Jmol script that loads the backbone (N, CA, C; Angstrom):
load data "model"
ATOM      1  N   ILE A   1      85.848  76.043 210.210  1.00  0.00           N
ATOM      2  CA  ILE A   1      84.767  75.986 211.217  1.00  0.00           C
ATOM      3  C   ILE A   1      84.015  77.336 211.245  1.00  0.00           C
ATOM      4  N   ASP A   2      82.694  77.260 211.269  1.00  0.00           N
ATOM      5  CA  ASP A   2      81.902  78.508 211.299  1.00  0.00           C
ATOM      6  C   ASP A   2      81.461  78.841 212.723  1.00  0.00           C
ATOM      7  N   PRO A   3      81.887  79.969 213.244  1.00  0.00           N
ATOM      8  CA  PRO A   3      81.507  80.376 214.608  1.00  0.00           C
ATOM      9  C   PRO A   3      79.988  80.511 214.713  1.00  0.00           C
ATOM     10  N   SER A   4      79.381  80.967 213.642  1.00  0.00           N
ATOM     11  CA  SER A   4      77.910  81.131 213.647  1.00  0.00           C
ATOM     12  C   SER A   4      77.238  79.784 213.848  1.00  0.00           C
ATOM     13  N   LYS A   5      77.781  78.770 213.167  1.00  0.00           N
ATOM     14  CA  LYS A   5      77.192  77.423 213.292  1.00  0.00           C
ATOM     15  C   LYS A   5      77.332  76.938 214.738  1.00  0.00           C
ATOM     16  N   TRP A   6      78.492  77.136 215.306  1.00  0.00           N
ATOM     17  CA  TRP A   6      78.714  76.694 216.699  1.00  0.00           C
ATOM     18  C   TRP A   6      77.725  77.381 217.628  1.00  0.00           C
ATOM     19  N   GLU A   7      77.486  78.670 217.348  1.00  0.00           N
ATOM     20  CA  GLU A   7      76.545  79.415 218.209  1.00  0.00           C
ATOM     21  C   GLU A   7      75.186  78.732 218.192  1.00  0.00           C
ATOM     22  N   SER A   8      74.751  78.365 216.998  1.00  0.00           N
ATOM     23  CA  SER A   8      73.443  77.694 216.869  1.00  0.00           C
ATOM     24  C   SER A   8      73.476  76.370 217.623  1.00  0.00           C
ATOM     25  N   VAL A   9      74.568  75.657 217.491  1.00  0.00           N
ATOM     26  CA  VAL A   9      74.688  74.353 218.163  1.00  0.00           C
ATOM     27  C   VAL A   9      74.612  74.544 219.675  1.00  0.00           C
ATOM     28  N   PHE A  10      75.305  75.561 220.161  1.00  0.00           N
ATOM     29  CA  PHE A  10      75.297  75.809 221.614  1.00  0.00           C
ATOM     30  C   PHE A  10      73.889  76.138 222.080  1.00  0.00           C
ATOM     31  N   GLU A  11      73.201  76.971 221.294  1.00  0.00           N
ATOM     32  CA  GLU A  11      71.817  77.346 221.655  1.00  0.00           C
ATOM     33  C   GLU A  11      70.950  76.104 221.706  1.00  0.00           C
ATOM     34  N   SER A  12      71.112  75.252 220.714  1.00  0.00           N
ATOM     35  CA  SER A  12      70.299  74.024 220.656  1.00  0.00           C
ATOM     36  C   SER A  12      70.629  73.157 221.874  1.00  0.00           C
ATOM     37  N   PHE A  13      71.899  73.080 222.203  1.00  0.00           N
ATOM     38  CA  PHE A  13      72.324  72.257 223.336  1.00  0.00           C
ATOM     39  C   PHE A  13      71.698  72.780 224.629  1.00  0.00           C
ATOM     40  N   GLU A  14      71.750  74.083 224.802  1.00  0.00           N
ATOM     41  CA  GLU A  14      71.182  74.684 226.026  1.00  0.00           C
ATOM     42  C   GLU A  14      69.694  74.386 226.102  1.00  0.00           C
ATOM     43  N   GLN A  15      69.014  74.472 224.966  1.00  0.00           N
ATOM     44  CA  GLN A  15      67.564  74.220 224.956  1.00  0.00           C
ATOM     45  C   GLN A  15      67.290  72.744 225.194  1.00  0.00           C
ATOM     46  N   ALA A  16      68.129  71.899 224.627  1.00  0.00           N
ATOM     47  CA  ALA A  16      67.920  70.450 224.767  1.00  0.00           C
ATOM     48  C   ALA A  16      68.273  70.034 226.195  1.00  0.00           C
ATOM     49  N   ASP A  17      69.311  70.654 226.754  1.00  0.00           N
ATOM     50  CA  ASP A  17      69.732  70.300 228.125  1.00  0.00           C
ATOM     51  C   ASP A  17      69.828  71.546 229.003  1.00  0.00           C
ATOM     52  N   PRO A  18      68.721  71.984 229.543  1.00  0.00           N
ATOM     53  CA  PRO A  18      68.729  73.182 230.401  1.00  0.00           C
ATOM     54  C   PRO A  18      69.566  72.945 231.654  1.00  0.00           C
ATOM     55  N   SER A  19      69.734  71.678 231.997  1.00  0.00           N
ATOM     56  CA  SER A  19      70.521  71.337 233.197  1.00  0.00           C
ATOM     57  C   SER A  19      71.982  71.726 232.979  1.00  0.00           C
ATOM     58  N   THR A  20      72.409  71.688 231.716  1.00  0.00           N
ATOM     59  CA  THR A  20      73.816  72.012 231.414  1.00  0.00           C
ATOM     60  C   THR A  20      73.974  73.517 231.227  1.00  0.00           C
ATOM     61  N   THR A  21      74.509  74.178 232.233  1.00  0.00           N
ATOM     62  CA  THR A  21      74.678  75.636 232.111  1.00  0.00           C
ATOM     63  C   THR A  21      75.881  75.956 231.245  1.00  0.00           C
ATOM     64  N   ARG A  22      76.829  75.031 231.172  1.00  0.00           N
ATOM     65  CA  ARG A  22      78.043  75.310 230.375  1.00  0.00           C
ATOM     66  C   ARG A  22      77.798  74.827 228.975  1.00  0.00           C
TER      67      ARG A  22
END
end "model"
wireframe off; spacefill off
backbone 0.3
color backbone group
């Protein structure tokens, strides 16, 4: 698993769902 990839995924998730702070 690549931590860098997860970081990008988390960023995308936050942008896609600003309502989700976690």
